[in-house]
C-alpha positions as CSV (number, residue, x, y, z in Angstrom):
1,M,111.5,92.4,86.9
2,S,114.9,92.8,88.4
3,E,115.5,93.5,92.1
4,H,116.4,97.1,91.3
5,E,113.3,97.6,89.3
6,S,111.1,96.3,92.1
7,K,112.6,98.9,94.5
8,R,112.3,101.9,92.2
9,I,110.6,104.9,93.9
10,I,109.2,107.2,91.3
11,R,106.1,108.6,92.9
12,V,104.9,109.1,96.5
13,E,101.2,110.0,97.1
14,G,99.3,110.7,100.3
15,R,98.0,113.1,102.8
16,A,100.4,115.2,104.7
17,V,101.2,116.3,108.3
18,P,102.8,119.7,108.9
19,V,105.3,120.0,111.7
20,R,106.2,123.7,112.2
21,G,109.5,124.9,113.6
22,N,113.1,125.4,112.4
23,D,116.1,123.3,113.5
24,I,114.0,120.3,114.7
25,D,116.8,117.9,115.7
26,T,117.1,114.1,115.8
27,D,116.7,114.0,119.5
28,R,113.3,115.7,119.2
29,I,112.3,113.3,116.4
30,I,113.3,110.2,118.6
31,P,114.6,110.8,122.2
32,A,117.8,109.0,123.0
33,R,116.3,106.8,125.7
34,F,114.2,105.0,123.1
35,M,117.3,104.0,121.1
36,K,118.3,101.2,123.4
37,V,117.0,98.5,121.0
38,V,118.5,95.7,119.0
39,T,116.4,96.4,115.9
40,F,114.4,99.4,114.7
41,D,111.1,97.6,115.1
42,G,108.6,99.6,117.1
43,L,110.4,103.0,116.9
44,G,107.6,104.6,115.1
45,E,105.5,104.6,118.3
46,Y,108.0,107.0,119.9
47,A,108.4,109.5,117.0
48,F,108.3,113.0,118.6
49,N,107.5,111.4,121.9
50,D,108.6,114.2,124.2
51,V,106.7,116.9,122.3
52,R,103.6,114.7,122.0
53,Y,103.2,113.6,125.6
54,D,103.8,115.0,129.0
55,E,105.5,113.2,131.9
56,E,102.3,111.4,132.8
57,G,101.7,110.3,129.3
58,N,98.9,112.7,128.5
59,K,98.8,114.0,124.9
60,K,100.0,117.4,124.1
61,D,98.9,119.6,121.2
62,H,101.1,118.2,118.4
63,P,100.2,117.4,114.7
64,F,101.2,113.8,115.2
65,N,98.4,113.5,117.9
66,D,95.8,115.3,115.7
67,P,93.3,112.8,114.3
68,V,92.8,114.9,111.2
69,Y,96.4,113.9,110.2
70,A,96.1,110.2,111.0
71,G,97.5,108.1,108.2
72,A,99.5,110.9,106.7
73,R,102.4,109.6,104.5
74,V,104.2,112.9,103.9
75,L,105.8,115.1,106.6
76,I,106.1,118.8,105.9
77,A,108.8,120.6,107.8
78,Q,110.7,123.9,107.7
79,R,114.4,124.8,107.8
80,N,117.3,122.5,108.9
81,F,115.1,119.5,109.6
82,G,116.9,116.5,111.1
83,C,119.9,118.5,112.5
84,G,121.9,117.3,115.6
85,S,123.3,113.8,115.9
86,S,123.7,111.5,112.9
87,R,121.6,108.8,114.5
88,E,119.8,106.6,111.9
89,H,117.0,106.1,114.4
90,A,115.4,109.4,113.6
91,P,114.5,108.6,109.9
92,Q,113.8,105.0,111.0
93,A,111.2,106.2,113.5
94,L,109.5,108.4,110.9
95,M,109.4,105.7,108.3
96,R,108.0,103.2,110.8
97,Y,105.4,105.7,111.9
98,G,104.3,105.7,108.3
99,I,106.1,108.6,106.7
100,N,107.2,107.8,103.1
101,A,108.5,111.3,102.1
102,V,109.6,114.6,103.7
103,V,109.1,118.0,102.3
104,A,111.1,120.9,103.9
105,E,113.1,124.0,103.2
106,S,116.4,122.3,104.1
107,Y,117.9,119.3,105.9
108,A,120.9,118.2,107.8
109,E,123.0,116.4,105.2
110,I,123.4,113.2,107.2
111,F,119.7,113.0,108.0
112,A,118.9,113.4,104.3
113,G,121.4,110.7,103.3
114,N,119.9,108.3,105.9
115,C,116.4,108.9,104.7
116,T,117.5,108.2,101.1
117,A,119.2,105.0,102.1
118,M,115.8,103.9,103.5
119,G,113.9,104.8,100.3
120,V,112.3,108.0,101.8
121,P,112.7,110.9,99.5
122,V,113.6,114.2,101.1
123,I,112.7,117.1,98.8
124,S,113.1,120.8,99.2
125,L,110.9,123.8,98.5
126,S,111.5,127.5,99.1
127,H,110.4,129.2,102.4
128,D,107.4,130.8,100.8
129,E,106.3,127.6,99.1
130,I,106.6,125.6,102.4
131,E,104.5,128.3,104.1
132,E,101.9,128.1,101.4
133,L,101.8,124.3,101.4
134,M,101.6,124.1,105.2
135,A,98.7,126.6,105.2
136,R,96.9,124.6,102.6
137,V,97.2,121.3,104.5
138,E,96.3,122.9,107.8
139,A,93.2,124.4,106.2
140,E,92.4,121.3,104.2
141,P,93.9,118.2,105.9
142,T,92.3,115.9,103.3
143,T,94.6,117.4,100.6
144,V,96.6,114.7,98.8
145,L,100.2,115.5,97.9
146,V,101.7,113.8,94.8
147,I,105.5,113.8,94.6
148,D,106.8,112.9,91.1
149,L,110.5,112.3,91.3
150,E,110.9,112.0,87.5
151,S,109.4,115.4,86.8
152,Q,110.5,116.9,90.1
153,V,107.0,118.3,90.6
154,L,104.9,118.2,93.7
155,T,101.1,118.8,93.4
156,A,98.7,119.5,96.2
157,G,95.3,120.2,94.9
158,S,95.6,123.4,92.8
159,L,99.1,124.0,94.0
160,K,102.1,122.9,91.9
161,Y,105.8,123.2,92.8
162,H,109.1,122.3,91.2
163,F,111.2,120.9,94.0
164,T,114.9,120.3,94.4
165,L,116.5,117.0,95.3
166,P,120.2,116.1,95.0
167,Q,120.8,114.3,91.7
168,A,122.6,111.4,93.3
169,Y,119.6,110.8,95.6
170,R,117.1,111.2,92.8
171,N,119.1,108.7,90.6
172,A,119.3,106.2,93.5
173,L,115.5,106.4,94.2
174,I,114.4,106.2,90.6
175,G,116.9,103.6,89.7
176,G,116.1,101.4,92.7
177,S,119.7,101.4,93.9
178,W,119.0,103.2,97.2
179,D,119.0,99.9,99.1
180,S,122.7,99.2,99.3
181,T,122.1,95.7,100.8
182,S,120.0,94.7,97.8
183,V,122.6,96.1,95.4
184,L,125.2,93.9,97.1
185,L,123.1,90.8,97.2
186,A,122.2,91.2,93.5
187,Q,125.9,90.6,92.8
188,R,126.2,87.5,95.0
189,E,127.4,85.2,92.3
190,E,130.1,87.6,91.2
191,I,131.1,88.0,94.8
192,R,131.3,84.2,95.3
193,S,133.3,83.8,92.1
194,T,135.8,86.5,93.1
195,A,136.1,85.2,96.7
196,A,136.8,81.6,95.4
197,R,139.9,82.9,93.6
198,L,141.3,84.5,96.7
199,P,143.5,82.0,98.7
200,Y,142.9,83.8,102.0
201,M,139.1,83.3,101.6
202,E,139.2,79.5,101.4
203,K,138.3,78.9,105.0
204,F,135.3,81.3,104.8
205,L,133.6,79.7,101.8
């Protein structure tokens, strides 16, 4: 199996956590003060921190604090999710919390691109479909969502939707080329060969 094949993302399956509200920005997803880190390790702990906890650290009423959604792998959001700054920390925090896919009405373009570059599909449904899906998950938190990127179909129990996803993102996820570092490393021999022919690279090889 090639490195690309091992990274192919064709299907995401798991329970969901609904987070209601339009225009949820990256600062709400991960407050700026938690971004003073060398690596992204541990950011998942602070996902939605300021809407999950008060100043004394007491839990607020938020879906990420609700035990019925513990272990959810899919986040359901509404319109313009991930707006605000272009910080990569927001999708990193969600991924490290355990979110493997996001379903929403729409996204900020940079946020969607950052998610895709991490192997996290961000798919879109209509307003009415999101409302129906959220209501189902809120009523039945054990509902398992199945996101099939090849057929572009999401199923949730008896519900079935055809979702949208930019073709470039879909191709990268299905083809396994979403990880640009791996794509680069897969060509390491060709890179070495080319570099060896460049006189100004002699001191770097």
